[in-house]
C-alpha positions in Angstrom: 64.7 125.1 102.4 63.4 122.0 104.0 63.1 118.4 101.7 61.6 115.5 103.1 62.9 112.2 101.3 59.8 109.8 102.6 61.3 106.1 102.3 58.0 103.9 101.5 60.0 100.6 101.0 60.2 100.8 105.2 63.6 98.9 104.9 66.8 100.0 105.2 66.7 103.3 106.2 70.0 103.4 107.0 71.4 103.3 103.3 69.1 105.8 102.9 70.2 108.5 105.5 73.4 107.4 104.0 73.1 109.1 101.0 70.9 112.1 102.4 73.5 112.5 104.4 76.3 112.5 101.7 73.6 115.0 99.7 73.5 117.5 102.4 77.5 117.3 102.7 77.9 118.3 99.3 79.8 121.1 98.0 77.5 120.8 95.7 74.7 121.4 98.1 74.0 125.2 99.4 73.8 125.7 102.7 69.9 126.2 103.3 68.8 123.4 102.3 68.6 120.2 104.0 67.2 116.7 103.1 65.8 114.2 105.8 64.0 111.0 106.1 62.2 113.1 109.8 61.1 116.0 108.2 57.4 116.9 110.3 57.8 120.4 108.3 59.4 120.9 104.7 59.4 122.7 101.5 58.8 119.6 99.4 58.6 116.0 99.4 60.2 113.5 97.5 58.9 110.2 97.6 61.9 107.0 97.3 59.6 104.3 96.4 55.4 103.5 95.5 53.4 104.6 93.0 54.3 108.2 91.1 51.2 110.8 91.9 51.2 115.1 90.8 52.5 116.7 94.5 55.7 115.1 94.9 59.2 113.7 93.1 59.3 110.2 93.3 62.6 108.1 92.9 61.8 104.7 91.9 63.1 101.9 94.7 65.1 99.4 92.3 65.8 96.8 95.8 69.2 95.6 94.4 72.0 97.2 96.8 69.4 97.6 99.6 68.6 94.4 99.5 69.6 90.6 101.1 70.8 89.5 98.1 73.9 90.2 97.2 74.3 92.0 93.1 77.6 91.4 91.5 78.9 93.6 89.0 79.0 91.1 86.5 74.7 92.0 86.6 74.9 95.6 86.9 74.3 97.3 84.3 75.5 101.2 83.5 72.8 102.9 81.8 73.0 106.8 80.4 70.4 109.1 81.1 70.7 112.8 79.5 70.1 116.1 81.7 70.5 119.2 80.4 73.5 119.0 78.4 75.3 115.9 81.5 75.6 112.3 80.8 74.5 110.6 84.1 75.3 107.2 84.3 73.0 104.3 87.2 74.5 101.1 88.6 70.7 99.3 87.6 70.1 94.9 86.4 68.2 95.4 83.3 70.4 97.3 80.0 68.4 100.4 78.9 68.7 102.9 75.9 69.6 106.0 76.9 66.2 107.7 78.1 66.1 111.0 80.2 67.5 112.1 83.7 63.7 112.6 85.8 59.9 112.9 83.3 57.2 114.2 85.0 58.6 114.8 88.2 60.5 110.9 88.4 63.2 110.0 88.6 63.9 107.3 85.4 66.2 105.0 88.1 67.3 104.2 91.7 69.3 107.3 92.6 69.9 106.4 96.3 71.1 103.0 95.4 73.4 104.4 92.9 75.3 107.0 95.3 75.6 104.7 98.0 76.6 101.5 94.9 80.1 104.0 95.2 80.2 105.4 97.7 79.9 102.4 100.0 82.0 101.1 97.8 79.5 97.5 97.9 80.7 96.0 95.2 84.4 95.8 96.9 82.7 94.7 100.3 81.6 92.2 98.8 84.2 90.6 95.9 84.6 86.7 96.5 88.4 85.6 96.5 88.3 84.6 92.8 87.4 88.2 91.8 90.4 89.3 93.8 94.2 90.5 92.8 97.4 89.0 94.3 97.0 92.5 97.0 93.7 90.6 97.6 91.7 93.1 96.6 88.4 93.3 93.7 90.6 93.5 90.4 90.7 97.0 89.3 89.8 95.6 86.0 86.4 94.3 86.8 85.7 97.2 89.3 82.1 99.1 87.8 83.6 102.3 86.5 86.9 101.1 85.1 84.2 98.3 82.9 82.0 100.7 81.9 84.7 103.0 81.1 84.0 106.2 83.1 86.5 105.6 85.9 87.8 109.4 84.9 84.3 111.1 85.2 83.1 111.8 88.7 79.9 110.4 87.9 78.2 110.9 91.6 79.3 114.2 91.6 77.4 114.7 88.2 74.7 113.2 89.8 74.1 115.2 93.4 74.6 118.1 91.3 71.5 117.5 88.4 69.6 116.0 91.0 69.8 119.6 92.8 68.9 121.1 90.1 66.1 118.7 88.8 64.1 119.6 92.2 64.6 123.1 91.9 67.6 123.7 93.5 70.0 126.9 92.8 73.4 124.3 93.3 76.7 125.9 94.3 79.4 125.7 91.0 82.5 126.0 91.4 85.7 125.3 90.8 87.6 121.5 91.5 89.8 121.9 94.6 93.2 120.3 94.2 94.6 118.7 97.2 98.4 118.4 97.3 99.5 115.3 99.0 103.0 113.2 99.6 103.2 109.0 100.7 106.7 108.9 102.1 108.0 105.3 102.2 111.7 105.2 100.5 114.1 107.9 101.4 117.3 106.0 100.3 117.7 105.0 96.8 120.8 102.7 97.0 121.3 101.1 100.1 124.0 98.8 98.6 125.4 97.8 94.5 122.8 95.0 95.4 120.1 97.1 95.6 121.6 99.4 93.0 121.5 96.0 90.9 118.1 95.5 91.3 117.4 98.9 90.0 119.1 98.2 86.3 116.8 95.3 86.3 113.7 97.3 87.3 114.5 99.9 84.1 115.6 97.3 82.0 112.2 95.3 82.9 110.6 98.8 82.2 112.6 99.7 78.9 112.4 102.8 77.4 115.4 102.2 75.8 119.1 103.2 77.1 118.5 106.6 78.1 116.8 106.2 81.7 119.9 102.8 81.8 122.2 105.9 81.3 120.6 108.3 83.9 120.8 105.4 86.3 124.3 104.5 85.9 124.8 108.6 86.1 122.7 108.6 89.6 124.6 105.9 90.8 128.1 107.7 90.6 126.6 111.2 92.2 125.3 109.3 94.9 128.7 108.1 95.3 131.4 109.8 94.7 129.1 113.5 95.1 127.2 112.3 98.2 123.9 113.6 96.2 120.4 112.0 97.5 117.7 111.2 94.7 115.0 110.5 96.7 116.2 114.4 98.6 113.6 116.4 96.8 112.0 117.9 100.0 113.3 121.3 99.4 111.3 121.2 96.0 108.5 118.9 96.2 107.0 120.9 99.6 105.2 123.6 99.0 103.5 126.8 100.5 100.3 128.0 99.6 96.3 127.9 100.6 95.9 124.2 99.2 95.4 121.7 101.3 98.7 120.2 102.3 99.2 116.5 103.8 102.1 113.9 104.3 102.4 110.8 105.4 105.3 108.7 107.0 105.7 104.9 106.7 108.3 104.0 110.1 107.4 100.8 110.3 106.4 97.1 108.9 107.8 94.3 108.4 106.0 92.9 104.7 108.4 92.3 101.5 106.8 95.5 100.4 106.8 97.3 103.6 110.2 99.7 103.1 110.4 101.7 106.8 112.3 104.6 107.1 115.4 105.1 108.9 114.1 108.4 111.6 117.4 109.0 112.9 118.7 109.8 109.1 119.0 113.8 108.0 116.7 113.4 105.2 113.6 112.2 107.4 114.5 114.5 109.9 114.4 118.1 107.4 111.3 115.7 105.7 109.5 116.5 109.1 111.3 119.6 110.0 110.0 121.1 106.3 106.8 119.7 106.3 105.8 121.7 109.8 107.6 125.1 108.3 105.4 125.2 105.3 102.1 123.7 106.7 101.6 120.2 105.5 99.0 118.3 108.2 101.5 115.1 108.9 100.1 111.7 109.2 100.5 108.6 109.3 101.7 105.6 106.2 100.3 102.3 108.0 102.0 99.4 106.5 101.1 96.6 104.4 100.1 94.2 107.3 98.1 97.0 109.2 95.0 96.5 107.1 94.3 93.6 109.6 96.3 94.0 112.0 95.6 97.3 114.3 98.2 96.5 117.3 100.1 97.4 114.7 98.7 100.6 112.9 98.8 102.1 116.9 103.1 101.2 117.3 103.6 102.5 113.9 100.7 105.5 114.6 102.4 106.6 118.4 106.1 106.5 116.7 105.6 108.5 114.5 103.6 110.9 116.7 106.5 110.8 119.1 109.1 112.0 117.5 106.6 114.7 115.7 105.6 115.5 119.1 101.5 115.9 117.7 98.9 113.9 117.6 98.1 112.0 114.4 94.7 111.9 112.8 95.1 111.7 109.0 95.7 108.4 107.8 96.9 106.5 103.6 97.6 102.9 103.4 100.3 101.3 101.9 99.9 100.2 99.0 96.5 101.4 98.9 95.9 98.1 101.1 92.6 98.0 102.3 89.9 95.9 103.8 86.5 96.8 103.4 85.2 94.1 106.4 88.0 95.1 109.1 89.9 98.4 107.7 88.3 100.7 109.0 87.4 99.6 112.3 90.7 99.1 113.0 91.8 103.2 112.0 88.3 104.2 114.2 89.9 102.0 117.0 93.1 103.7 116.9 91.8 107.4 116.7 92.3 108.3 112.9 89.7 111.1 111.4 91.0 111.2 108.4 91.7 108.6 105.8 92.7 108.8 101.6 93.1 105.3 100.8 90.1 105.0 98.0 91.9 105.4 95.0 93.4 102.9 92.2 97.0 101.6 92.3 97.1 101.4 87.8 95.3 104.3 86.8 94.2 107.7 87.8 90.4 108.3 88.0 87.4 108.3 91.3 87.3 105.1 93.0 83.9 105.8 94.7 82.7 107.9 92.3 83.2 111.4 93.6 86.5 112.8 94.7 85.1 114.7 97.6 85.2 113.5 101.5 82.5 111.3 102.6 81.4 108.8 105.5 83.3 105.8 105.3 80.6 102.5 105.6 81.1 99.9 108.0 79.2 97.7 106.6 79.7 95.1 108.9 77.3 97.1 111.3 75.3 98.7 108.8 76.8 102.0 109.4 78.3 105.1 108.4 81.7 105.3 110.3 83.4 108.0 111.8 86.0 108.5 108.8 86.2 110.8 106.7 87.4 109.6 103.8 89.4 111.5 101.5 89.3 109.8 98.4 92.8 109.4 96.2 92.4 110.4 92.2 95.1 110.9 90.8 98.5 109.5 91.7 102.0 109.4 90.2 102.8 106.1 90.2 99.0 105.1 88.8 99.8 107.6 86.1 103.7 105.3 85.4 101.6 102.5 85.0 98.5 103.7 82.8 100.7 105.7 80.0 103.3 102.3 80.4 106.2 105.2 81.2 105.7 106.5 77.8 106.2 110.5 78.4 103.9 111.7 75.4 101.0 109.6 77.0 101.7 110.7 80.5 101.7 114.6 80.2 98.0 113.4 77.6 96.1 111.9 80.2 97.1 113.9 83.3 96.1 117.0 81.5 93.1 115.5 80.2 92.0 114.6 83.4 92.8 117.3 84.8 91.2 119.7 81.9 88.1 118.0 81.8 87.5 117.9 85.8 87.8 121.5 86.3 84.6 121.9 88.1 82.2 120.5 90.2 84.2 117.8 92.3 87.7 117.6 94.3 91.1 116.5 93.1 93.5 114.5 96.0 97.2 114.0 94.5 99.3 111.5 95.6 103.3 112.6 94.5 106.4 110.3 96.1 109.4 111.4 96.5 111.2 108.8 95.0 108.6 109.0 91.8 110.2 112.4 90.6 113.8 111.0 90.7 112.3 107.6 88.4 110.5 109.7 86.3 113.7 112.0 85.9 115.3 108.3 84.9 112.5 107.8 81.9 112.6 110.8 81.4 108.7 111.5 82.2 107.2 114.8 82.3 105.8 114.7 86.2 107.4 118.2 87.4 105.6 119.7 84.3 102.1 117.9 85.8 103.2 118.9 89.4 103.6 122.2 88.1 100.6 122.6 87.1 98.5 121.4 89.6 100.3 123.1 92.5 99.6 126.7 90.4 95.8 126.0 90.1 
């Protein structure tokens, strides 16, 4: 089935085509269905902009995101629309009461701008300095989806499925695909007596009772006298099976938050060996400053490639430190083909409104990049923050997110080897959550 999308506005065709390509590549879109702005022969026509008529479907052109003017998140609204039993959310300049998604073949909001806004990370690219946190990224609490408390749902994926149904295309309904990934940025917990004192301060700061301090002292004792290595959980953590599995290693960096691994240690060598044996794709975990330093990223990538004897094409930035003006081209120039950085640091959820892979958008050059983004949706450290290290909340937040997103998207998860130890210190049920995700 060929579907023509006619852009009657005559503007921002690259952005319209970016959205068209996203829909075509979405797992819900059948292989025999294709949207294009170039078809001469077509089975269905969708008019983007202009006046409605009885022959075609119409998507109104809002011309706010596809515009030379920059519209801040503060000036935009998430209005609710209903399609069957599914609630959908727009990105609009005016606040509206709840309405139907489509009336007489006319969609009631600009779904092309909505998809582009979320997937291209428009709001982050255009975020001014006043809206950024201490990591120089847009404050998570101010981001559109978080602001409207809809970050826990894949609103873009839900819109794509509803859109296909509304134009009489039967979408592919499938179970959510869970991807398992790991960031390895620490393999030694107690580097010195001073580091032990710092851990005491950390656990006291996140005080949850005397239990965590007792656990810490017990761990330190075993490390000193029984030669136990708290962060060596690779035998238990690294799984086999058919799930997509990726592991990212931090091998460089000079910033205060960087903890480059000792690549000559037996634990590091063991982690590499087990990763290969159990079918993990090995990627680079570029250090903090690489988000704006391509030379540094290439050096770190080459170092890890020499160690594993393979080309590295996958990446996730340390601290999810990403600049939408510079990092994309840096990754392209380094030969990275897939990134998995776009997720939240302090909460779990769909930062780009979707869990499925998409091409990162290069706003600087107004084009789709060559980098496929596999957005991060569920990270252990984010669960720590969102639950405030409370065991009951930790489990409730994770289970609710998993159970409410069992269909129609993908969920990329990130579990650090070091966080399994931290979870034990705080008596958090991380192993239970991990077992659930690796057995779906």
